[in-house]
ROTI-219034 format. One record per residue (C-alpha): x, z, y. Coordinates in steps of 0.25 Angstrom, whole numbers, padded with zeros to 4 digits. Layout:
<nodes>
> X	Z	Y
...
</nodes>
This chain:
<nodes>
> -0074	-0064	-0284
> -0067	-0076	-0287
> -0076	-0077	-0299
> -0089	-0077	-0290
> -0083	-0088	-0282
> -0081	-0096	-0295
> -0094	-0093	-0300
> -0100	-0097	-0287
> -0094	-0110	-0287
> -0094	-0113	-0302
> -0106	-0123	-0301
> -0107	-0135	-0295
> -0116	-0136	-0284
> -0124	-0150	-0290
> -0124	-0148	-0305
> -0129	-0161	-0308
> -0123	-0174	-0302
> -0130	-0185	-0310
> -0137	-0196	-0305
> -0151	-0196	-0305
> -0162	-0207	-0306
> -0169	-0213	-0294
> -0183	-0208	-0295
> -0196	-0212	-0286
> -0209	-0207	-0288
> -0222	-0209	-0282
> -0229	-0201	-0271
> -0235	-0193	-0282
> -0223	-0191	-0288
> -0225	-0199	-0300
> -0212	-0207	-0306
> -0211	-0222	-0300
> -0197	-0225	-0305
> -0183	-0221	-0308
> -0170	-0227	-0309
> -0160	-0221	-0319
> -0148	-0213	-0313
> -0135	-0220	-0312
> -0130	-0213	-0325
> -0141	-0219	-0334
> -0148	-0206	-0335
> -0163	-0205	-0331
> -0160	-0192	-0323
> -0171	-0190	-0313
> -0168	-0182	-0300
> -0170	-0167	-0302
> -0185	-0163	-0299
> -0191	-0152	-0291
> -0200	-0148	-0302
> -0200	-0146	-0317
> -0213	-0147	-0325
> -0219	-0135	-0330
> -0222	-0139	-0344
> -0206	-0145	-0345
> -0202	-0132	-0338
> -0209	-0122	-0349
> -0203	-0131	-0360
> -0189	-0131	-0355
> -0188	-0117	-0353
> -0194	-0113	-0365
> -0185	-0124	-0374
> -0172	-0122	-0367
> -0172	-0108	-0359
> -0184	-0098	-0360
> -0177	-0088	-0352
> -0173	-0097	-0341
> -0179	-0089	-0331
> -0173	-0076	-0335
> -0158	-0079	-0338
> -0148	-0080	-0327
> -0143	-0094	-0333
> -0139	-0090	-0347
> -0147	-0083	-0358
> -0138	-0071	-0366
> -0147	-0072	-0377
> -0146	-0086	-0379
> -0132	-0086	-0378
> -0131	-0076	-0389
> -0140	-0081	-0397
> -0133	-0095	-0396
> -0119	-0089	-0399
> -0125	-0082	-0412
> -0130	-0095	-0416
> -0118	-0104	-0412
> -0109	-0094	-0419
> -0116	-0092	-0433
> -0116	-0107	-0434
> -0102	-0110	-0429
> -0107	-0121	-0419
> -0114	-0122	-0406
> -0129	-0123	-0410
> -0135	-0115	-0399
> -0133	-0116	-0384
> -0141	-0104	-0377
> -0139	-0112	-0364
> -0151	-0109	-0354
> -0156	-0120	-0345
> -0147	-0116	-0334
> -0135	-0117	-0343
> -0140	-0130	-0348
> -0141	-0134	-0332
> -0125	-0132	-0331
> -0122	-0138	-0344
> -0129	-0152	-0340
> -0122	-0151	-0327
> -0108	-0150	-0334
> -0110	-0161	-0342
> -0101	-0165	-0354
> -0097	-0150	-0355
> -0094	-0146	-0370
> -0105	-0134	-0376
> -0094	-0123	-0379
> -0095	-0109	-0376
> -0085	-0111	-0363
> -0094	-0121	-0358
> -0106	-0113	-0360
> -0099	-0102	-0354
> -0097	-0110	-0341
> -0112	-0114	-0342
> -0117	-0101	-0342
> -0107	-0097	-0330
> -0112	-0110	-0322
> -0127	-0106	-0327
> -0127	-0092	-0320
> -0121	-0099	-0307
> -0134	-0109	-0307
> -0144	-0099	-0309
> -0137	-0092	-0297
> -0139	-0104	-0288
> -0152	-0111	-0293
> -0165	-0106	-0297
> -0171	-0106	-0310
> -0180	-0117	-0307
> -0168	-0127	-0300
> -0160	-0123	-0313
> -0172	-0128	-0322
> -0174	-0141	-0313
> -0159	-0143	-0315
> -0161	-0143	-0330
> -0173	-0152	-0332
> -0168	-0162	-0322
> -0154	-0163	-0329
> -0158	-0160	-0344
> -0155	-0172	-0354
> -0167	-0177	-0361
> -0160	-0187	-0369
> -0155	-0201	-0368
> -0153	-0204	-0353
> -0165	-0195	-0349
> -0161	-0183	-0341
> -0170	-0173	-0334
> -0185	-0169	-0335
> -0191	-0179	-0326
> -0184	-0192	-0333
> -0187	-0186	-0345
> -0202	-0185	-0343
> -0203	-0200	-0338
> -0193	-0206	-0350
> -0199	-0198	-0362
> -0214	-0197	-0358
> -0216	-0207	-0346
> -0221	-0196	-0335
> -0218	-0186	-0326
> -0212	-0173	-0331
> -0222	-0165	-0325
> -0233	-0173	-0333
> -0227	-0170	-0347
> -0235	-0163	-0357
> -0231	-0150	-0365
> -0226	-0157	-0377
> -0218	-0169	-0368
> -0212	-0157	-0360
> -0208	-0152	-0373
> -0201	-0163	-0378
> -0193	-0165	-0365
> -0190	-0151	-0365
> -0182	-0151	-0378
> -0175	-0163	-0375
> -0163	-0156	-0367
> -0160	-0148	-0379
> -0154	-0160	-0388
> -0156	-0172	-0378
> -0145	-0181	-0386
> -0151	-0177	-0399
> -0168	-0177	-0397
> -0174	-0186	-0387
> -0187	-0195	-0388
> -0185	-0205	-0398
> -0176	-0199	-0405
> -0176	-0186	-0416
> -0190	-0185	-0414
> -0192	-0175	-0424
> -0182	-0166	-0417
> -0188	-0167	-0404
> -0202	-0166	-0410
> -0198	-0152	-0416
> -0192	-0147	-0403
> -0203	-0151	-0394
> -0213	-0144	-0404
> -0206	-0131	-0405
> -0205	-0131	-0390
> -0221	-0134	-0390
> -0223	-0123	-0400
> -0215	-0113	-0390
> -0224	-0116	-0380
> -0236	-0114	-0387
> -0232	-0101	-0392
> -0228	-0096	-0379
> -0243	-0099	-0374
> -0237	-0110	-0365
> -0246	-0121	-0371
> -0259	-0119	-0379
> -0261	-0123	-0393
> -0268	-0135	-0389
> -0257	-0140	-0380
> -0247	-0136	-0391
> -0254	-0145	-0402
> -0255	-0157	-0394
> -0241	-0155	-0389
> -0234	-0156	-0402
> -0242	-0168	-0406
> -0237	-0176	-0394
> -0228	-0188	-0398
> -0213	-0187	-0393
> -0208	-0198	-0384
> -0201	-0209	-0392
> -0194	-0216	-0381
> -0190	-0216	-0366
> -0200	-0222	-0356
> -0195	-0232	-0345
> -0196	-0223	-0332
> -0208	-0230	-0323
> -0205	-0241	-0313
> -0217	-0241	-0306
> -0210	-0244	-0291
> -0196	-0249	-0296
> -0193	-0257	-0283
> -0195	-0245	-0275
> -0186	-0236	-0285
> -0174	-0247	-0282
> -0177	-0245	-0267
> -0177	-0231	-0268
> -0165	-0229	-0277
> -0157	-0236	-0266
> -0158	-0225	-0257
> -0161	-0213	-0265
> -0155	-0215	-0278
> -0155	-0205	-0289
> -0167	-0197	-0281
> -0181	-0195	-0284
> -0189	-0200	-0273
> -0205	-0198	-0271
> -0210	-0211	-0265
> -0223	-0214	-0258
> -0228	-0223	-0269
> -0242	-0221	-0275
> -0239	-0224	-0288
> -0253	-0228	-0293
> -0253	-0238	-0282
> -0239	-0242	-0286
> -0243	-0244	-0301
> -0256	-0252	-0297
> -0249	-0260	-0287
> -0237	-0263	-0297
> -0248	-0269	-0306
> -0254	-0277	-0296
> -0241	-0284	-0293
> -0239	-0286	-0308
> -0252	-0293	-0310
> -0250	-0302	-0298
> -0234	-0304	-0303
> -0240	-0309	-0316
> -0249	-0319	-0310
> -0239	-0324	-0299
> -0227	-0326	-0308
> -0234	-0338	-0315
> -0231	-0344	-0302
> -0218	-0338	-0303
> -0220	-0328	-0290
> -0211	-0316	-0296
> -0212	-0306	-0286
> -0221	-0296	-0278
> -0219	-0284	-0270
> -0229	-0274	-0264
> -0228	-0263	-0253
> -0239	-0254	-0250
> -0238	-0244	-0239
> -0247	-0233	-0233
> -0249	-0236	-0219
> -0252	-0221	-0215
> -0239	-0215	-0221
> -0230	-0228	-0221
> -0227	-0225	-0237
> -0225	-0235	-0247
> -0237	-0233	-0258
> -0233	-0245	-0267
> -0218	-0252	-0269
> -0218	-0264	-0278
> -0205	-0271	-0275
> -0207	-0282	-0285
> -0215	-0286	-0294
> -0213	-0285	-0311
> -0205	-0297	-0312
> -0192	-0299	-0319
> -0178	-0299	-0314
> -0177	-0315	-0314
> -0187	-0313	-0302
> -0180	-0302	-0296
> -0189	-0290	-0300
> -0178	-0281	-0296
> -0180	-0285	-0280
> -0188	-0276	-0272
> -0196	-0287	-0262
> -0204	-0276	-0254
> -0190	-0276	-0244
> -0184	-0290	-0246
> -0185	-0300	-0234
> -0196	-0311	-0237
> -0202	-0322	-0229
> -0214	-0316	-0221
> -0223	-0328	-0221
> -0234	-0324	-0212
> -0233	-0310	-0214
> -0229	-0308	-0202
> -0240	-0314	-0193
> -0248	-0301	-0192
> -0236	-0295	-0183
> -0237	-0308	-0174
> -0252	-0307	-0172
> -0250	-0291	-0169
> -0238	-0294	-0160
> -0247	-0305	-0153
> -0258	-0294	-0150
> -0249	-0284	-0147
> -0243	-0293	-0137
> -0256	-0297	-0130
> -0253	-0312	-0133
> -0265	-0314	-0142
> -0280	-0307	-0145
> -0283	-0305	-0160
> -0292	-0318	-0159
> -0285	-0327	-0150
> -0286	-0341	-0154
> -0273	-0348	-0158
> -0268	-0362	-0159
> -0267	-0366	-0174
> -0263	-0382	-0173
> -0251	-0389	-0177
> -0239	-0383	-0172
> -0224	-0387	-0171
> -0213	-0379	-0164
> -0200	-0388	-0165
> -0198	-0391	-0181
> -0207	-0380	-0184
> -0221	-0382	-0188
> -0230	-0371	-0194
> -0241	-0374	-0203
> -0253	-0366	-0207
> -0254	-0363	-0222
> -0266	-0373	-0223
> -0259	-0383	-0215
> -0272	-0382	-0207
> -0274	-0379	-0192
> -0286	-0371	-0185
> -0283	-0376	-0171
> -0284	-0362	-0165
> -0287	-0349	-0174
> -0288	-0335	-0170
> -0276	-0326	-0170
> -0282	-0316	-0180
> -0286	-0328	-0190
> -0273	-0335	-0187
> -0267	-0322	-0193
> -0278	-0319	-0204
> -0276	-0334	-0209
> -0260	-0332	-0207
> -0260	-0346	-0200
> -0246	-0351	-0197
> -0247	-0360	-0185
> -0254	-0350	-0177
> -0245	-0338	-0180
> -0232	-0348	-0176
> -0239	-0352	-0163
> -0242	-0337	-0159
> -0227	-0334	-0162
> -0223	-0344	-0154
> -0232	-0340	-0143
> -0230	-0325	-0144
> -0214	-0327	-0145
> -0205	-0327	-0156
> -0197	-0316	-0150
> -0208	-0308	-0146
> -0214	-0308	-0161
> -0199	-0305	-0166
> -0199	-0292	-0158
> -0211	-0287	-0164
> -0205	-0290	-0178
> -0193	-0282	-0174
> -0201	-0270	-0170
> -0208	-0271	-0184
> -0195	-0270	-0190
> -0195	-0281	-0200
> -0181	-0280	-0206
> -0180	-0294	-0211
> -0184	-0300	-0198
> -0170	-0299	-0195
> -0166	-0313	-0187
> -0169	-0315	-0173
> -0183	-0322	-0169
> -0177	-0336	-0167
> -0171	-0336	-0181
> -0186	-0336	-0187
> -0193	-0344	-0176
> -0209	-0346	-0176
> -0207	-0346	-0191
> -0205	-0331	-0190
> -0222	-0330	-0191
> -0222	-0338	-0203
> -0211	-0332	-0213
> -0198	-0336	-0205
> -0195	-0321	-0206
> -0193	-0311	-0218
> -0198	-0297	-0220
> -0201	-0289	-0231
> -0212	-0282	-0237
> -0208	-0267	-0232
> -0206	-0271	-0218
> -0219	-0280	-0218
> -0228	-0268	-0224
> -0222	-0259	-0215
> -0226	-0265	-0203
> -0240	-0269	-0207
> -0240	-0254	-0211
> -0236	-0250	-0196
> -0246	-0258	-0190
> -0256	-0252	-0197
> -0252	-0238	-0195
> -0251	-0242	-0181
> -0267	-0244	-0180
> -0269	-0231	-0188
> -0260	-0222	-0180
> -0266	-0228	-0166
> -0280	-0225	-0171
> -0276	-0211	-0176
> -0267	-0206	-0165
> -0275	-0208	-0151
> -0271	-0223	-0150
> -0255	-0220	-0151
> -0245	-0227	-0159
> -0233	-0219	-0166
> -0220	-0224	-0163
> -0214	-0226	-0177
> -0225	-0234	-0183
> -0218	-0245	-0187
> -0208	-0236	-0198
> -0204	-0238	-0211
> -0212	-0236	-0224
> -0209	-0224	-0232
> -0206	-0224	-0248
> -0206	-0208	-0248
> -0217	-0201	-0251
> -0211	-0189	-0243
> -0209	-0197	-0230
> -0217	-0196	-0218
> -0217	-0207	-0209
> -0213	-0203	-0194
> -0222	-0212	-0186
> -0215	-0208	-0173
> -0222	-0203	-0161
> -0235	-0207	-0155
> -0236	-0214	-0142
> -0245	-0226	-0135
> -0235	-0236	-0138
> -0238	-0245	-0148
> -0226	-0247	-0159
> -0227	-0262	-0160
> -0241	-0267	-0161
> -0252	-0261	-0154
> -0263	-0256	-0163
> -0274	-0266	-0158
> -0265	-0276	-0161
> -0263	-0272	-0175
> -0277	-0269	-0177
> -0280	-0284	-0174
> -0268	-0288	-0182
> -0273	-0283	-0195
> -0289	-0286	-0191
> -0283	-0300	-0191
> -0276	-0298	-0205
> -0288	-0292	-0211
> -0296	-0305	-0210
> -0297	-0313	-0223
> -0285	-0323	-0224
> -0289	-0332	-0234
> -0278	-0341	-0241
> -0279	-0355	-0234
> -0280	-0362	-0247
> -0292	-0355	-0253
> -0304	-0346	-0252
> -0299	-0336	-0262
> -0295	-0326	-0253
> -0308	-0318	-0253
> -0304	-0313	-0267
> -0292	-0305	-0260
> -0301	-0298	-0250
> -0300	-0283	-0250
> -0311	-0273	-0248
> -0304	-0266	-0236
> -0298	-0272	-0225
> -0284	-0276	-0226
> -0276	-0282	-0216
> -0267	-0292	-0223
> -0257	-0303	-0222
> -0252	-0313	-0231
> -0238	-0322	-0229
> -0232	-0333	-0237
> -0218	-0337	-0233
> -0213	-0352	-0233
> -0210	-0358	-0246
> -0221	-0348	-0254
> -0209	-0339	-0255
> -0216	-0325	-0251
> -0230	-0320	-0251
> -0235	-0309	-0243
> -0247	-0300	-0241
> -0248	-0288	-0233
> -0260	-0279	-0231
> -0263	-0267	-0222
> -0274	-0257	-0220
> -0275	-0244	-0212
> -0269	-0237	-0225
> -0260	-0246	-0232
> -0251	-0258	-0231
> -0248	-0267	-0244
> -0238	-0278	-0244
> -0235	-0289	-0255
> -0225	-0300	-0256
> -0225	-0310	-0267
> -0216	-0320	-0271
> -0202	-0323	-0277
> -0189	-0313	-0274
> -0181	-0325	-0274
> -0188	-0332	-0263
> -0194	-0344	-0273
> -0208	-0349	-0267
> -0219	-0352	-0275
> -0232	-0360	-0274
> -0243	-0351	-0271
> -0234	-0339	-0266
> -0243	-0337	-0254
> -0247	-0324	-0249
> -0262	-0324	-0250
> -0261	-0328	-0264
> -0251	-0321	-0271
> -0248	-0308	-0261
> -0261	-0305	-0255
> -0269	-0302	-0269
> -0258	-0291	-0273
> -0260	-0285	-0258
> -0276	-0284	-0260
> -0273	-0279	-0275
> -0264	-0268	-0270
> -0274	-0264	-0258
> -0285	-0263	-0270
> -0276	-0251	-0274
> -0276	-0245	-0260
> -0287	-0235	-0254
> -0295	-0243	-0245
> -0293	-0243	-0230
> -0301	-0243	-0218
> -0298	-0253	-0208
> -0290	-0250	-0196
> -0296	-0243	-0184
> -0296	-0251	-0170
> -0286	-0246	-0160
> -0297	-0247	-0149
> -0286	-0241	-0139
> -0277	-0253	-0141
> -0289	-0263	-0138
> -0297	-0269	-0129
> -0311	-0274	-0130
> -0312	-0288	-0123
> -0321	-0300	-0123
> -0314	-0310	-0132
> -0317	-0326	-0132
> -0323	-0327	-0147
> -0319	-0342	-0148
> -0303	-0340	-0143
> -0301	-0325	-0147
> -0295	-0323	-0131
> -0301	-0314	-0122
> -0313	-0320	-0117
> -0312	-0329	-0103
> -0323	-0329	-0095
> -0329	-0342	-0100
> -0328	-0338	-0115
> -0342	-0342	-0120
> -0341	-0332	-0132
> -0334	-0319	-0132
> -0335	-0306	-0140
> -0328	-0291	-0137
> -0316	-0288	-0147
> -0306	-0278	-0146
> -0292	-0284	-0143
> -0278	-0277	-0141
> -0275	-0272	-0128
> -0265	-0282	-0126
> -0274	-0292	-0128
> -0280	-0291	-0114
> -0268	-0299	-0108
> -0272	-0311	-0115
> -0277	-0323	-0108
> -0292	-0325	-0109
> -0297	-0337	-0117
> -0291	-0350	-0115
> -0300	-0359	-0123
> -0311	-0357	-0115
> -0315	-0367	-0103
> -0326	-0371	-0094
> -0331	-0385	-0095
> -0342	-0391	-0088
> -0353	-0398	-0095
> -0365	-0407	-0091
> -0378	-0403	-0094
> -0378	-0409	-0108
> -0365	-0400	-0111
> -0361	-0414	-0118
> -0350	-0418	-0107
> -0340	-0411	-0098
> -0342	-0414	-0083
> -0337	-0411	-0069
> -0341	-0412	-0054
> -0337	-0427	-0055
> -0349	-0430	-0064
> -0358	-0420	-0063
> -0365	-0411	-0054
> -0361	-0397	-0054
> -0374	-0391	-0055
> -0376	-0399	-0068
> -0363	-0395	-0074
> -0362	-0385	-0085
> -0349	-0376	-0087
> -0347	-0370	-0101
> -0336	-0363	-0106
> -0329	-0371	-0119
> -0319	-0367	-0129
> -0308	-0377	-0130
> -0295	-0378	-0137
> -0283	-0385	-0135
> -0284	-0399	-0142
> -0275	-0397	-0153
> -0281	-0383	-0156
> -0295	-0389	-0154
> -0293	-0401	-0163
> -0289	-0392	-0175
> -0298	-0380	-0171
> -0310	-0388	-0172
> -0308	-0392	-0187
> -0310	-0378	-0191
> -0320	-0374	-0179
> -0331	-0385	-0179
> -0339	-0377	-0168
> -0328	-0380	-0158
> -0330	-0391	-0147
> -0321	-0399	-0138
> -0327	-0399	-0124
> -0336	-0410	-0121
> -0330	-0423	-0114
> -0331	-0426	-0101
> -0343	-0435	-0096
> -0339	-0449	-0093
> -0342	-0449	-0080
> -0333	-0436	-0076
> -0320	-0436	-0070
> -0312	-0426	-0080
> -0304	-0416	-0074
> -0299	-0408	-0086
> -0286	-0412	-0093
> -0287	-0417	-0107
> -0278	-0411	-0117
> -0272	-0417	-0131
> -0262	-0412	-0141
> -0254	-0419	-0153
> -0260	-0415	-0166
> -0251	-0423	-0173
> -0239	-0424	-0173
> -0231	-0412	-0168
> -0223	-0413	-0155
> -0208	-0416	-0160
> -0213	-0417	-0175
> -0205	-0426	-0185
> -0215	-0434	-0193
> -0212	-0441	-0206
> -0221	-0453	-0210
> -0225	-0454	-0225
> -0227	-0468	-0231
> -0238	-0472	-0242
> -0235	-0478	-0255
> -0233	-0492	-0250
> -0222	-0487	-0241
> -0231	-0488	-0227
> -0227	-0477	-0217
> -0240	-0469	-0214
> -0244	-0468	-0200
> -0242	-0456	-0190
> -0255	-0451	-0186
> -0255	-0444	-0171
> -0266	-0436	-0168
> -0269	-0430	-0154
> -0279	-0418	-0150
> -0286	-0420	-0137
> -0295	-0412	-0128
> -0303	-0424	-0126
> -0303	-0433	-0138
> -0313	-0443	-0132
> -0301	-0447	-0124
> -0292	-0459	-0127
> -0277	-0456	-0131
> -0267	-0466	-0129
> -0255	-0465	-0139
> -0240	-0470	-0137
> -0228	-0468	-0147
> -0216	-0470	-0138
> -0222	-0475	-0126
> -0229	-0486	-0135
> -0245	-0485	-0135
> -0250	-0485	-0149
> -0265	-0484	-0146
> -0276	-0474	-0142
> -0286	-0465	-0147
> -0300	-0458	-0143
> -0307	-0446	-0149
> -0298	-0445	-0162
> -0284	-0445	-0158
> -0276	-0450	-0169
> -0264	-0461	-0169
> -0259	-0467	-0180
> -0244	-0472	-0177
> -0232	-0478	-0185
> -0220	-0473	-0177
> -0205	-0477	-0182
> -0195	-0467	-0186
> -0190	-0457	-0175
> -0194	-0451	-0162
> -0207	-0454	-0156
> -0216	-0449	-0143
> -0230	-0449	-0145
> -0238	-0450	-0132
> -0253	-0449	-0130
> -0261	-0451	-0116
> -0276	-0449	-0115
> -0286	-0456	-0106
> -0282	-0444	-0095
> -0268	-0447	-0095
> -0265	-0435	-0103
> -0250	-0437	-0111
> -0245	-0430	-0123
> -0231	-0433	-0129
> -0225	-0430	-0143
> -0213	-0433	-0149
> -0211	-0435	-0165
> -0201	-0439	-0174
> -0205	-0449	-0186
> -0196	-0446	-0199
> -0193	-0455	-0210
</nodes>
């Protein structure tokens, strides 16, 4: 009984404790890359299958009776004993594959008869505990193949640069003979002996009918491998990422290997161009919207160590530039603060010491909100954020779970929308993907939302995303607000400095947005379709800015090159159940009031019904010639014509009419009329509380400060004062040149109707 107990427990539960390489494969189980094991061996994790060709070769060469013996082969042992005794030394082992598994697990044991006996006992115990297939898997996974190569999977890649299942008969035979004497015979060493061993095995395969004559003749002329190949490094940064969590494991990722290889080529091509401008780092992420799986993961460009090629930038925080603007637009639509085409101010603006500027340094006066987004205008974005509320928008961002937006709202201030915050490519792509999926699911599930729509993407091919429960409550944004946001992002967004953007346009509809951080340090481009999200970041990992490092010039071309690799997608379906058809004022984008002269039917988000009617149309009263405004003080009521007139505030109108030549100011009042309306005026320059430096000419003379006013009735006279001292008057064109001393001043302007406007400024040396 004691012997039975000893026999039962004589075999360790885990035979092999050697560290293994970290191996990642694609969604089609093709090798993407591997990290060598901690002991310096190329030893892949044990495979679940054995290639049939190699299995046939190894059994024929090592253990032809493997499936018949109980762990040892008495006939082979007797033959080995006879040969060893007659020669006076150990020349033949007679070991079965099962015994070799035991010997491999008991490293460093001398090959004595006592050790052979122990191996025999342990081999029979192994046969009782494992199936023949499992024993064979143990052997092929831990057999030495020369040098630092262990196991058939690693050997196939190191010696033939392909999967073991793709090996030819000659290649399988080559690997089958290697474990017999791995230190003596391996590729690149003792080639003649290796060739003879391989060909003898091939002849056995031919003689027993496993391969035909033609296959045999072709196989024996195949050349032997000369030196090991480097293992594939198709997704090196993804490999490092996975190794942090699943070190020493084989992980089947969601990566599409063909897309990954083609995207790598695109990144390399653009890197070779961009490095001429000392721009060295690029990262690209591609997500499947419907499965939320990562299809391509490029953490960095193929740059060098000096330029931090090891850094995976996909999850690193970088300044966002304008890439958050669509979230603000969607938030305001969702909250019912604006409609898609609502006119928003685009005029010189200053909030304390903060004065945002558009990229082209120009102003439109007023611009539709969707065009402000598609053109990425900075001033309207900051003004919208200010009117919406910094804290309100910040709460939307927190719901998106942008991990790098980790300070409170006041820390960022209004610059939050222009790159004052940081985020990473993973979180941004995740958010845009969830927004796209929200529309898809809403349209496919009877106008319902999933509770876990804004979830983390996955790198695992076997993972199935749990989107949560269906219900009528939106997760963050309603489907209509997202749809209108994507409609805006779909519009062509030309770079302001040239007209070349048409060459980047795609044959399919893509909602996309670029971003450029302050100091030209980060360039972003993210695009969305029904099926895919592509995100691109370009810059320098060390944060160095470069001229020309602009999203639309550097990141967007990569974005569209990658989209060209993907199957074409249809555009999003309209989420009609979250929409309401209303009359929209064509000129202002607001809900039409009763006096709007041009209207059109449009679908808006349901929350948009609480927006106010158009504030820019008002009724004015004209004489028969329609050249002058009149009222009952100067014209018979029967002769007065009432007409709706589109009128913007003075400062907006001043810039708006430079871009919109058909804009007309209301006619002036006829001279014999008593004017009852209140005139309005606004400073064009300088801004309230601004500090101004007056430059000097080459001769040392200080230049004048030109004050500018926009007035709703430019024909009125304006009277100008500096610190209560009268300096002059203007009419029609209200520009006044002054030369104030250094220090604080109050500028006062009074029009002929008695309206007064004051501004405080500081003149600096």
